PDB file with one MODEL, atoms N, CA, C and O in Angstrom:
MODEL        1
ATOM      1  N   UNK A   1     163.501 153.071  68.881  1.00  0.00           N
ATOM      2  CA  UNK A   1     163.235 153.808  67.970  1.00  0.00           C
ATOM      3  C   UNK A   1     161.646 154.886  68.200  1.00  0.00           C
ATOM      4  O   UNK A   1     160.553 154.393  67.922  1.00  0.00           O
ATOM      5  N   UNK A   2     161.742 156.101  68.638  1.00  0.00           N
ATOM      6  CA  UNK A   2     159.901 156.096  68.340  1.00  0.00           C
ATOM      7  C   UNK A   2     158.679 155.768  67.752  1.00  0.00           C
ATOM      8  O   UNK A   2     159.059 156.191  66.661  1.00  0.00           O
ATOM      9  N   UNK A   3     157.970 155.529  67.605  1.00  0.00           N
ATOM     10  CA  UNK A   3     157.132 155.021  66.757  1.00  0.00           C
ATOM     11  C   UNK A   3     156.356 156.510  65.919  1.00  0.00           C
ATOM     12  O   UNK A   3     155.490 157.001  66.643  1.00  0.00           O
ATOM     13  N   UNK A   4     156.524 157.199  64.668  1.00  0.00           N
ATOM     14  CA  UNK A   4     155.542 157.941  64.438  1.00  0.00           C
ATOM     15  C   UNK A   4     154.068 157.957  63.850  1.00  0.00           C
ATOM     16  O   UNK A   4     153.949 157.270  62.836  1.00  0.00           O
ATOM     17  N   UNK A   5     153.093 158.509  64.221  1.00  0.00           N
ATOM     18  CA  UNK A   5     151.831 158.314  63.841  1.00  0.00           C
ATOM     19  C   UNK A   5     151.281 159.719  63.171  1.00  0.00           C
ATOM     20  O   UNK A   5     151.211 160.899  63.513  1.00  0.00           O
ATOM     21  N   UNK A   6     151.000 159.077  62.248  1.00  0.00           N
ATOM     22  CA  UNK A   6     150.617 160.021  61.012  1.00  0.00           C
ATOM     23  C   UNK A   6     149.125 159.867  60.995  1.00  0.00           C
ATOM     24  O   UNK A   6     148.500 158.860  61.327  1.00  0.00           O
ATOM     25  N   UNK A   7     148.345 161.703  60.295  1.00  0.00           N
ATOM     26  CA  UNK A   7     147.144 160.858  60.126  1.00  0.00           C
ATOM     27  C   UNK A   7     146.880 161.437  58.312  1.00  0.00           C
ATOM     28  O   UNK A   7     147.251 162.516  57.851  1.00  0.00           O
ATOM     29  N   UNK A   8     146.431 160.760  57.864  1.00  0.00           N
ATOM     30  CA  UNK A   8     145.809 161.226  56.190  1.00  0.00           C
ATOM     31  C   UNK A   8     145.103 161.141  55.923  1.00  0.00           C
ATOM     32  O   UNK A   8     144.522 160.126  56.304  1.00  0.00           O
ATOM     33  N   UNK A   9     144.292 162.163  54.905  1.00  0.00           N
ATOM     34  CA  UNK A   9     142.778 162.438  54.284  1.00  0.00           C
ATOM     35  C   UNK A   9     142.579 161.364  52.956  1.00  0.00           C
ATOM     36  O   UNK A   9     143.090 161.197  51.848  1.00  0.00           O
ATOM     37  N   UNK A  10     141.622 160.817  53.700  1.00  0.00           N
ATOM     38  CA  UNK A  10     141.347 159.788  52.551  1.00  0.00           C
ATOM     39  C   UNK A  10     139.241 160.655  52.400  1.00  0.00           C
ATOM     40  O   UNK A  10     138.684 161.685  52.781  1.00  0.00           O
ATOM     41  N   UNK A  11     138.757 159.073  51.428  1.00  0.00           N
ATOM     42  CA  UNK A  11     137.851 159.058  50.421  1.00  0.00           C
ATOM     43  C   UNK A  11     137.340 156.805  50.838  1.00  0.00           C
ATOM     44  O   UNK A  11     137.748 155.796  50.263  1.00  0.00           O
ATOM     45  N   UNK A  12     136.433 156.956  51.936  1.00  0.00           N
ATOM     46  CA  UNK A  12     136.124 155.733  52.080  1.00  0.00           C
ATOM     47  C   UNK A  12     135.917 154.733  50.180  1.00  0.00           C
ATOM     48  O   UNK A  12     135.091 155.355  49.511  1.00  0.00           O
ATOM     49  N   UNK A  13     136.382 153.704  49.541  1.00  0.00           N
ATOM     50  CA  UNK A  13     136.459 153.294  48.535  1.00  0.00           C
ATOM     51  C   UNK A  13     135.381 152.699  48.228  1.00  0.00           C
ATOM     52  O   UNK A  13     135.185 152.294  47.082  1.00  0.00           O
ATOM     53  N   UNK A  14     134.553 152.559  49.155  1.00  0.00           N
ATOM     54  CA  UNK A  14     132.992 152.349  48.885  1.00  0.00           C
ATOM     55  C   UNK A  14     131.692 153.227  48.765  1.00  0.00           C
ATOM     56  O   UNK A  14     130.730 153.471  48.036  1.00  0.00           O
ATOM     57  N   UNK A  15     132.227 153.505  49.822  1.00  0.00           N
ATOM     58  CA  UNK A  15     130.941 155.031  50.450  1.00  0.00           C
ATOM     59  C   UNK A  15     130.751 156.096  49.583  1.00  0.00           C
ATOM     60  O   UNK A  15     129.729 156.688  49.235  1.00  0.00           O
ATOM     61  N   UNK A  16     132.126 156.254  49.245  1.00  0.00           N
ATOM     62  CA  UNK A  16     133.062 157.840  49.029  1.00  0.00           C
ATOM     63  C   UNK A  16     132.866 158.728  49.716  1.00  0.00           C
ATOM     64  O   UNK A  16     132.991 159.867  49.266  1.00  0.00           O
ATOM     65  N   UNK A  17     132.402 158.459  51.356  1.00  0.00           N
ATOM     66  CA  UNK A  17     132.534 159.921  52.309  1.00  0.00           C
ATOM     67  C   UNK A  17     134.021 159.635  52.710  1.00  0.00           C
ATOM     68  O   UNK A  17     134.712 158.685  52.341  1.00  0.00           O
ATOM     69  N   UNK A  18     134.433 160.872  53.715  1.00  0.00           N
ATOM     70  CA  UNK A  18     135.306 161.535  53.682  1.00  0.00           C
ATOM     71  C   UNK A  18     135.700 160.802  55.463  1.00  0.00           C
ATOM     72  O   UNK A  18     134.996 160.626  56.458  1.00  0.00           O
ATOM     73  N   UNK A  19     137.582 160.467  55.068  1.00  0.00           N
ATOM     74  CA  UNK A  19     137.468 159.608  56.214  1.00  0.00           C
ATOM     75  C   UNK A  19     138.985 160.160  56.188  1.00  0.00           C
ATOM     76  O   UNK A  19     139.620 160.750  55.314  1.00  0.00           O
ATOM     77  N   UNK A  20     139.426 159.589  57.938  1.00  0.00           N
ATOM     78  CA  UNK A  20     140.780 159.938  57.925  1.00  0.00           C
ATOM     79  C   UNK A  20     141.578 158.412  58.507  1.00  0.00           C
ATOM     80  O   UNK A  20     141.091 157.688  59.376  1.00  0.00           O
ATOM     81  N   UNK A  21     142.982 158.142  57.744  1.00  0.00           N
ATOM     82  CA  UNK A  21     143.964 156.755  57.913  1.00  0.00           C
ATOM     83  C   UNK A  21     144.736 157.694  59.362  1.00  0.00           C
ATOM     84  O   UNK A  21     145.008 158.772  59.890  1.00  0.00           O
ATOM     85  N   UNK A  22     144.776 156.115  59.395  1.00  0.00           N
ATOM     86  CA  UNK A  22     146.142 156.471  60.841  1.00  0.00           C
ATOM     87  C   UNK A  22     147.738 155.655  60.735  1.00  0.00           C
ATOM     88  O   UNK A  22     147.574 154.506  61.146  1.00  0.00           O
ATOM     89  N   UNK A  23     148.605 155.791  60.488  1.00  0.00           N
ATOM     90  CA  UNK A  23     149.084 155.230  60.041  1.00  0.00           C
ATOM     91  C   UNK A  23     150.630 155.692  61.336  1.00  0.00           C
ATOM     92  O   UNK A  23     150.878 156.691  62.010  1.00  0.00           O
ATOM     93  N   UNK A  24     151.457 154.092  61.100  1.00  0.00           N
ATOM     94  CA  UNK A  24     152.425 153.904  62.610  1.00  0.00           C
ATOM     95  C   UNK A  24     153.440 153.703  61.655  1.00  0.00           C
ATOM     96  O   UNK A  24     153.689 152.535  61.358  1.00  0.00           O
ATOM     97  N   UNK A  25     154.105 154.647  61.092  1.00  0.00           N
ATOM     98  CA  UNK A  25     155.519 154.517  60.426  1.00  0.00           C
ATOM     99  C   UNK A  25     155.041 153.819  59.252  1.00  0.00           C
ATOM    100  O   UNK A  25     154.321 154.471  58.496  1.00  0.00           O
ATOM    101  N   UNK A  26     155.191 153.135  59.083  1.00  0.00           N
ATOM    102  CA  UNK A  26     154.761 152.584  57.035  1.00  0.00           C
ATOM    103  C   UNK A  26     153.906 151.592  57.519  1.00  0.00           C
ATOM    104  O   UNK A  26     153.690 150.761  56.637  1.00  0.00           O
ATOM    105  N   UNK A  27     153.432 151.390  58.390  1.00  0.00           N
ATOM    106  CA  UNK A  27     151.561 150.092  59.018  1.00  0.00           C
ATOM    107  C   UNK A  27     150.586 150.864  59.287  1.00  0.00           C
ATOM    108  O   UNK A  27     150.569 151.559  60.302  1.00  0.00           O
ATOM    109  N   UNK A  28     149.054 150.832  57.863  1.00  0.00           N
ATOM    110  CA  UNK A  28     148.347 151.169  58.089  1.00  0.00           C
ATOM    111  C   UNK A  28     147.204 149.873  59.497  1.00  0.00           C
ATOM    112  O   UNK A  28     146.871 148.689  59.528  1.00  0.00           O
ATOM    113  N   UNK A  29     146.994 151.347  60.557  1.00  0.00           N
ATOM    114  CA  UNK A  29     146.427 150.657  62.052  1.00  0.00           C
ATOM    115  C   UNK A  29     144.904 151.236  62.300  1.00  0.00           C
ATOM    116  O   UNK A  29     144.284 150.793  63.267  1.00  0.00           O
ATOM    117  N   UNK A  30     144.202 152.359  61.322  1.00  0.00           N
ATOM    118  CA  UNK A  30     143.036 152.731  62.329  1.00  0.00           C
ATOM    119  C   UNK A  30     142.416 153.905  60.355  1.00  0.00           C
ATOM    120  O   UNK A  30     142.858 154.503  59.375  1.00  0.00           O
ATOM    121  N   UNK A  31     141.466 153.563  60.893  1.00  0.00           N
ATOM    122  CA  UNK A  31     140.316 154.388  60.599  1.00  0.00           C
ATOM    123  C   UNK A  31     139.167 155.582  60.959  1.00  0.00           C
ATOM    124  O   UNK A  31     138.585 155.302  62.007  1.00  0.00           O
ATOM    125  N   UNK A  32     139.008 156.017  60.747  1.00  0.00           N
ATOM    126  CA  UNK A  32     138.291 157.631  61.522  1.00  0.00           C
ATOM    127  C   UNK A  32     137.202 157.775  60.534  1.00  0.00           C
ATOM    128  O   UNK A  32     137.205 157.513  59.331  1.00  0.00           O
ATOM    129  N   UNK A  33     136.315 158.224  61.254  1.00  0.00           N
ATOM    130  CA  UNK A  33     135.219 158.014  60.625  1.00  0.00           C
ATOM    131  C   UNK A  33     134.083 159.158  60.955  1.00  0.00           C
ATOM    132  O   UNK A  33     133.791 159.151  62.151  1.00  0.00           O
ATOM    133  N   UNK A  34     133.631 159.783  60.462  1.00  0.00           N
ATOM    134  CA  UNK A  34     132.146 160.522  61.170  1.00  0.00           C
ATOM    135  C   UNK A  34     130.876 159.915  61.354  1.00  0.00           C
ATOM    136  O   UNK A  34     130.329 159.524  60.323  1.00  0.00           O
ATOM    137  N   UNK A  35     130.223 159.730  62.535  1.00  0.00           N
ATOM    138  CA  UNK A  35     128.939 158.550  62.959  1.00  0.00           C
ATOM    139  C   UNK A  35     128.081 159.549  63.468  1.00  0.00           C
ATOM    140  O   UNK A  35     128.560 160.446  64.163  1.00  0.00           O
ATOM    141  N   UNK A  36     126.890 159.512  63.217  1.00  0.00           N
ATOM    142  CA  UNK A  36     125.601 159.873  63.824  1.00  0.00           C
ATOM    143  C   UNK A  36     125.681 160.121  65.245  1.00  0.00           C
ATOM    144  O   UNK A  36     125.193 161.109  65.794  1.00  0.00           O
ATOM    145  N   UNK A  37     126.402 159.059  65.906  1.00  0.00           N
ATOM    146  CA  UNK A  37     126.289 159.532  67.413  1.00  0.00           C
ATOM    147  C   UNK A  37     127.868 159.960  67.570  1.00  0.00           C
ATOM    148  O   UNK A  37     128.128 160.250  68.738  1.00  0.00           O
ATOM    149  N   UNK A  38     129.089 160.077  66.587  1.00  0.00           N
ATOM    150  CA  UNK A  38     129.772 160.857  67.246  1.00  0.00           C
ATOM    151  C   UNK A  38     130.686 160.617  66.298  1.00  0.00           C
ATOM    152  O   UNK A  38     130.546 160.903  65.109  1.00  0.00           O
ATOM    153  N   UNK A  39     132.192 159.780  67.084  1.00  0.00           N
ATOM    154  CA  UNK A  39     133.169 159.719  65.498  1.00  0.00           C
ATOM    155  C   UNK A  39     133.268 158.148  66.330  1.00  0.00           C
ATOM    156  O   UNK A  39     132.964 157.676  67.425  1.00  0.00           O
ATOM    157  N   UNK A  40     134.100 157.563  64.622  1.00  0.00           N
ATOM    158  CA  UNK A  40     133.687 155.785  64.988  1.00  0.00           C
ATOM    159  C   UNK A  40     135.296 156.046  64.195  1.00  0.00           C
ATOM    160  O   UNK A  40     135.802 156.641  63.243  1.00  0.00           O
ATOM    161  N   UNK A  41     135.676 155.067  65.433  1.00  0.00           N
ATOM    162  CA  UNK A  41     137.247 154.075  64.900  1.00  0.00           C
ATOM    163  C   UNK A  41     137.803 153.200  64.879  1.00  0.00           C
ATOM    164  O   UNK A  41     138.181 152.805  65.982  1.00  0.00           O
ATOM    165  N   UNK A  42     138.200 152.351  63.628  1.00  0.00           N
ATOM    166  CA  UNK A  42     137.978 151.068  63.147  1.00  0.00           C
ATOM    167  C   UNK A  42     139.407 150.902  63.450  1.00  0.00           C
ATOM    168  O   UNK A  42     140.344 151.684  63.293  1.00  0.00           O
ATOM    169  N   UNK A  43     139.358 149.608  63.957  1.00  0.00           N
ATOM    170  CA  UNK A  43     140.523 149.315  63.816  1.00  0.00           C
ATOM    171  C   UNK A  43     141.395 147.359  64.203  1.00  0.00           C
ATOM    172  O   UNK A  43     141.101 146.756  65.234  1.00  0.00           O
ATOM    173  N   UNK A  44     142.212 146.869  63.333  1.00  0.00           N
ATOM    174  CA  UNK A  44     141.772 145.165  64.074  1.00  0.00           C
ATOM    175  C   UNK A  44     143.091 145.450  65.349  1.00  0.00           C
ATOM    176  O   UNK A  44     143.249 144.545  66.168  1.00  0.00           O
ATOM    177  N   UNK A  45     144.116 146.899  65.468  1.00  0.00           N
ATOM    178  CA  UNK A  45     145.168 146.394  66.489  1.00  0.00           C
ATOM    179  C   UNK A  45     144.252 147.166  67.582  1.00  0.00           C
ATOM    180  O   UNK A  45     144.937 147.340  68.590  1.00  0.00           O
ATOM    181  N   UNK A  46     142.813 147.743  67.755  1.00  0.00           N
ATOM    182  CA  UNK A  46     142.483 148.455  69.388  1.00  0.00           C
ATOM    183  C   UNK A  46     143.168 147.348  70.125  1.00  0.00           C
ATOM    184  O   UNK A  46     143.311 146.147  69.893  1.00  0.00           O
ATOM    185  N   UNK A  47     143.741 148.569  71.598  1.00  0.00           N
ATOM    186  CA  UNK A  47     143.734 147.491  72.288  1.00  0.00           C
ATOM    187  C   UNK A  47     143.720 148.696  73.794  1.00  0.00           C
ATOM    188  O   UNK A  47     144.663 149.159  74.435  1.00  0.00           O
ATOM    189  N   UNK A  48     142.122 148.902  73.945  1.00  0.00           N
ATOM    190  CA  UNK A  48     142.178 149.765  74.831  1.00  0.00           C
ATOM    191  C   UNK A  48     141.765 151.120  74.334  1.00  0.00           C
ATOM    192  O   UNK A  48     141.826 151.692  73.246  1.00  0.00           O
ATOM    193  N   UNK A  49     141.218 151.495  75.818  1.00  0.00           N
ATOM    194  CA  UNK A  49     141.564 153.143  76.072  1.00  0.00           C
ATOM    195  C   UNK A  49     141.233 153.523  77.478  1.00  0.00           C
ATOM    196  O   UNK A  49     140.833 152.819  78.405  1.00  0.00           O
ATOM    197  N   UNK A  50     141.561 155.126  77.404  1.00  0.00           N
ATOM    198  CA  UNK A  50     141.942 155.878  78.491  1.00  0.00           C
ATOM    199  C   UNK A  50     140.916 156.710  78.855  1.00  0.00           C
ATOM    200  O   UNK A  50     139.930 156.876  78.137  1.00  0.00           O
ATOM    201  N   UNK A  51     141.091 157.313  80.043  1.00  0.00           N
ATOM    202  CA  UNK A  51     140.300 158.540  80.064  1.00  0.00           C
ATOM    203  C   UNK A  51     141.345 159.393  80.582  1.00  0.00           C
ATOM    204  O   UNK A  51     142.105 158.844  81.380  1.00  0.00           O
ATOM    205  N   UNK A  52     141.627 160.996  80.227  1.00  0.00           N
ATOM    206  CA  UNK A  52     142.569 161.489  80.359  1.00  0.00           C
ATOM    207  C   UNK A  52     142.233 162.787  81.248  1.00  0.00           C
ATOM    208  O   UNK A  52     141.737 163.734  80.637  1.00  0.00           O
ATOM    209  N   UNK A  53     142.467 162.933  82.715  1.00  0.00           N
ATOM    210  CA  UNK A  53     142.093 163.936  83.498  1.00  0.00           C
ATOM    211  C   UNK A  53     142.069 165.669  83.352  1.00  0.00           C
ATOM    212  O   UNK A  53     143.074 166.317  83.058  1.00  0.00           O
ATOM    213  N   UNK A  54     140.931 166.176  83.576  1.00  0.00           N
ATOM    214  CA  UNK A  54     141.328 167.538  82.577  1.00  0.00           C
ATOM    215  C   UNK A  54     140.049 167.702  82.116  1.00  0.00           C
ATOM    216  O   UNK A  54     139.105 166.913  82.089  1.00  0.00           O
ATOM    217  N   UNK A  55     140.203 169.386  81.584  1.00  0.00           N
ATOM    218  CA  UNK A  55     139.179 170.055  81.188  1.00  0.00           C
ATOM    219  C   UNK A  55     139.145 170.239  80.391  1.00  0.00           C
ATOM    220  O   UNK A  55     139.186 171.461  80.537  1.00  0.00           O
ATOM    221  N   UNK A  56     139.054 170.017  78.650  1.00  0.00           N
ATOM    222  CA  UNK A  56     137.885 169.036  78.314  1.00  0.00           C
ATOM    223  C   UNK A  56     138.421 167.326  78.852  1.00  0.00           C
ATOM    224  O   UNK A  56     139.550 166.889  79.078  1.00  0.00           O
ATOM    225  N   UNK A  57     137.327 166.797  78.906  1.00  0.00           N
ATOM    226  CA  UNK A  57     137.437 165.185  78.836  1.00  0.00           C
ATOM    227  C   UNK A  57     138.376 165.092  77.603  1.00  0.00           C
ATOM    228  O   UNK A  57     138.346 165.870  76.649  1.00  0.00           O
ATOM    229  N   UNK A  58     139.242 164.002  77.755  1.00  0.00           N
ATOM    230  CA  UNK A  58     139.509 163.631  76.617  1.00  0.00           C
ATOM    231  C   UNK A  58     140.273 162.009  76.970  1.00  0.00           C
ATOM    232  O   UNK A  58     140.800 161.432  77.921  1.00  0.00           O
ATOM    233  N   UNK A  59     139.929 161.754  75.519  1.00  0.00           N
ATOM    234  CA  UNK A  59     140.268 159.524  75.817  1.00  0.00           C
ATOM    235  C   UNK A  59     141.086 159.018  74.703  1.00  0.00           C
ATOM    236  O   UNK A  59     140.788 159.051  73.509  1.00  0.00           O
ATOM    237  N   UNK A  60     142.439 158.418  75.387  1.00  0.00           N
ATOM    238  CA  UNK A  60     143.787 157.968  74.682  1.00  0.00           C
ATOM    239  C   UNK A  60     143.133 156.770  74.337  1.00  0.00           C
ATOM    240  O   UNK A  60     142.467 155.967  74.991  1.00  0.00           O
ATOM    241  N   UNK A  61     143.624 156.861  72.661  1.00  0.00           N
ATOM    242  CA  UNK A  61     142.758 155.045  72.281  1.00  0.00           C
ATOM    243  C   UNK A  61     144.333 154.076  71.831  1.00  0.00           C
ATOM    244  O   UNK A  61     145.164 154.384  70.977  1.00  0.00           O
ATOM    245  N   UNK A  62     144.326 153.049  72.608  1.00  0.00           N
ATOM    246  CA  UNK A  62     145.116 152.426  72.773  1.00  0.00           C
ATOM    247  C   UNK A  62     145.309 151.264  71.510  1.00  0.00           C
ATOM    248  O   UNK A  62     144.568 150.281  71.510  1.00  0.00           O
ATOM    249  N   UNK A  63     146.287 151.429  70.504  1.00  0.00           N
ATOM    250  CA  UNK A  63     147.145 150.579  69.282  1.00  0.00           C
ATOM    251  C   UNK A  63     148.019 149.232  69.908  1.00  0.00           C
ATOM    252  O   UNK A  63     148.878 149.273  70.789  1.00  0.00           O
ATOM    253  N   UNK A  64     147.447 147.857  69.059  1.00  0.00           N
ATOM    254  CA  UNK A  64     148.477 147.528  69.927  1.00  0.00           C
ATOM    255  C   UNK A  64     149.764 147.290  68.742  1.00  0.00           C
ATOM    256  O   UNK A  64     149.510 147.541  67.564  1.00  0.00           O
ATOM    257  N   UNK A  65     150.732 146.941  69.021  1.00  0.00           N
ATOM    258  CA  UNK A  65     152.190 146.656  68.229  1.00  0.00           C
ATOM    259  C   UNK A  65     151.581 145.756  66.904  1.00  0.00           C
ATOM    260  O   UNK A  65     152.343 145.822  65.939  1.00  0.00           O
ATOM    261  N   UNK A  66     150.635 145.117  66.723  1.00  0.00           N
ATOM    262  CA  UNK A  66     150.509 143.762  65.791  1.00  0.00           C
ATOM    263  C   UNK A  66     150.331 142.812  65.687  1.00  0.00           C
ATOM    264  O   UNK A  66     150.405 142.288  64.575  1.00  0.00           O
TER     265      UNK A  66
ENDMDL
END
């Protein structure tokens, strides 16, 4: 069965800053925040990344199964 990735808008409970929650099926897997240098992705499931060829340059962030 294919894993479904869902993005939910949220507010950080400590800082009240906007964030995006990343869910795979019913499991919370990552948080995405704005950062002074770009975008911050925080997850205990990070499993590496690859660059996708083309213009503009893209990054594929891999999340482990748990």
